N, C-alpha and C positions, 0 to 999 in steps of 0.2 A: 504494500500500500504506500502511496505517496504521502508527503507531508500534508497534514490536514489543512483545510481552508475554512474561511469564514464566509457566510452568505449575508449580503446586505440587501434589504428590500425597501424601496421608496414608492409609495402609492399616494402621496399627498396631493397629487393633481392628475390631470388627464395625461400627463407625460410621465409614464411609469419607468422605473429603472431597477434592475437587479444586477448585482455584481458579486464576483468571487474575489476574495482577498487572501493572499498568502504572504506571511511575513511582512505585513504592512504595505505591500504593493498590490495593485489591482491586477489580477490574473486574467480576468475576462469580465465583460459587462454587456448588457443588452438594454437598450432604451427604445421605447416606442410610444406612440400616441394611441391611447385607447380607441378602438373602433366600437367597442361595446361597453362593458363594465369591467372593473378590476376583478370582480369575482368570476367572470367568464374567462379572463385572459391570464391571470397571474401565475397559476400553477403551470400552465403551458409554457409561459416565458421562463420560469425557473428550470423546467425540464430541458428546454432548448438550450439554455445557458450551460447547464451541466454537460449536455451532449457535446456542444461546441468546444468546451474547454477540456473534454475528456476526463471529467471529474465524476466519481461515483458518489451517490448520496451518503454512503458511510464515511466519506472523507470530510464531510462537513463537521467542523469542530464547534462552531457557535453561530448564532444568527443575531443580526442587528436589524431593527425595523424603525422606520421613521414614525414617530408618534405625534407629529404635528409641529407647527400649525399646518393646516391644509383642509381639503374638502373632507367632510365627515364620512361619506360613503367609502371613498377610496382608502382613507386611513383605517376605518373599521375593518375593511377587507384585508389590508396589509397586516394589521396587528393579529387578526384572527388566523390568517394563514401562517404567519410566523409562529404563533403559539402552537398551532397544530403540528407544524414541521418540527419545532423544538421538542415537543412532547414525543412525537413518533421517533425521532432520531436520538432522543435522550441527550440533548446538548443544551448549553446555557442560551438564554435569550436576553437581549438588552434592548430597551427602548431608547431611541436617540432623538433629541430635539432637532428639528430641521434647522432652526436658526443657529443653534450652537454648532452644528456640523458645517453650516455655510461659513460661519465666522472663524472656525478653528484654524484653517491654513493661513488666513490673513493675520490672526493673532500671532502665529509663529513667526511671520515675516515682518510684522510691525515693530518699530522701536519700543522698548519697554515702557509701559504706561500709556502708549498711544491708544486712543479709543478706536474700536472697530464696530461698525453697524452692519447688521444683516437684515434683509427684507425678503419676504416670500408672499406669493399670492395665496391667500387663505380662503379661497372660494367665495362663498356668499358673504363671509365676514369682512371681505376687503383685503387689505394688505396688513400682514403682521410684521413687526420689526422689533429688534432689540439691540441695545448698545452693550458692548462688552469692553 
């Protein structure tokens, strides 16, 4: 078996993304605009990602999922799918804030103490933002 990988899931908007990360580097990713709903397309996208990357399900070591802000239906589907996969694979699950994830690489690059702001389309709620 190869070194294990982490699975990341983002369904906060109609632009869905799933990725496999190994040792902090993105191994493979799939992004698409939903044609239907996340509940109809997400598992197929994860399966396609695993096939394309040549990664078996039992190589998944942990799962991270976007918990918002974002559209309620997509987030609910992403979290429920991630919970089911984590339970079935017996791996840890982490909820990740979209705003913190967006800000993180900029915080690493910014001078110490420099503020960083992140913004995201939050669906009907408008735009969500936070300063770090």
